[in-house]
N, C-alpha and C positions, 0 to 999 in steps of 0.2 A: 839625356842621361837615362840610364835604366833600360835601354833597349839592347838586346843581344844583336850583334851584327847579322845582317841578312845573308842568306846563302848567296854566294857569288860576290860578296862585298870584297873590296880591295883591302880591308882591314884584316890583318893576319893575327891569329892568336899568339900569345906569348909562348916562348919555349919553356916547357916545364923542367923543373929541377927537384930532386929529392932533398936538396939542401935548404934549410930554413934561413940561412945567413942573409940572403938578399931581403927577405921580409923583415928580419930583425934590424938590418940597417935602415930600411925604409921607415919602420916604426920610430926609430930614434931621431930621424930628421923631421918629424912632424911637429906641429905647434905643441908646446908643453901643456897648454890647457886641455888639449884633446887626449893626452897620454892615458888618463884613467879609462876613458871610453875605448880607445884603440886597444890597450892592453887587455881589457876585460873581453872584448869581442874576439880578439885574436886567440886568447886562451880558451875561450868557449868553443871556437871553431876547431882548434886542434884537439880539444878534449872530446868533442862530439863526433867528429868525422874521422874515421880511421884511414890510413894509407894515403895521406895527402901529398900532393906535389905543389910546388910554389913557383911564383914568378912576380917580378915587378916590371911593369911596362906602362907607358903613358902616365907616370906618377901615380899608379894605382897598384894595389897589392891583389894578386890573384891566387885563389886556392882551387885545386881540382884533383882529379884522379884519372888514371889511365882508362878506367871503364866508363866514366861519366863525362869526361872533358872538364873544362873550367866550369865549376858550379857556382862560384861567387867571386865578387870583387869588393874590395873595401877602398873607399876614397875619402881622404881627409880634406875638408875645406876649412875656411877660417873659423867657423863657429859650429860645425857639425861634421859627423861622420856618416857617409852613406854606405849601406851594405846592399849590394845588388845581387839578387838571386836569379841566375840566368834561366832557371826552369820554374821560377816563382809563380807563374800563372797557374801551374798545376797544384799548388799547395792548398791545403784546406785549414784555415782560410788563407788566401794569398796576402802577401805584404801589401800595404795600402797604396803605394805610389807606383806609377807607371801606367801607360794607357795603350801601348801598342806592343806587338811582339810577344815573346814568351817570358821576358824578364819582368820582375817586380822588385821594388826596393823599399827600404825604410831609411828615414833620416833620423839619426840619433843626435840629440843635443845635450843629453845628460847621462850620467852613469846609471841612474834609475831606469831610464829607457833601455839601456843596454842590458840591464839585468832582468828585463821583463820576461815572463813565462812565454810570451809569443815569440820572442827572439830565439829562445831555446828550441821551441817547437819548429820554427822555420829552419833552423840549422839541422835538426834531425831529419826533416823532410828533404833538405838539400842533399843529404848523404844518399838519397835513393832516386833522385830525379835527374835525368840527363841534362847537361848544360850546353855550353858553347864549345864547339870543336873547330 
């Protein structure tokens, strides 16, 4: 997890859409205990990053832009939400998890973690750093 696909990988990026409806449907299908974290992070993403495109693929929500590609993905597990920043290695400071490639991620297990100042700073940086194409 947390790695952006390598160049030449057979993994194809999701098809972008300007419609938010697919993400909205994905959010509703997640575990109820995670909804506060998911809703907060999703709102923060949409508030912080202008001109987003959306997709859901491989049971993951993707956010991106035509200029930067896919800049982050959000994945809901049983007890946590992972937010993967595809260009996260270039952030100052980078998110704490991930050991190879350009991506870094954060594992959120509480609403307090989702509300952290670091989360907001990483989203601001994601709006400027190229992601996965």
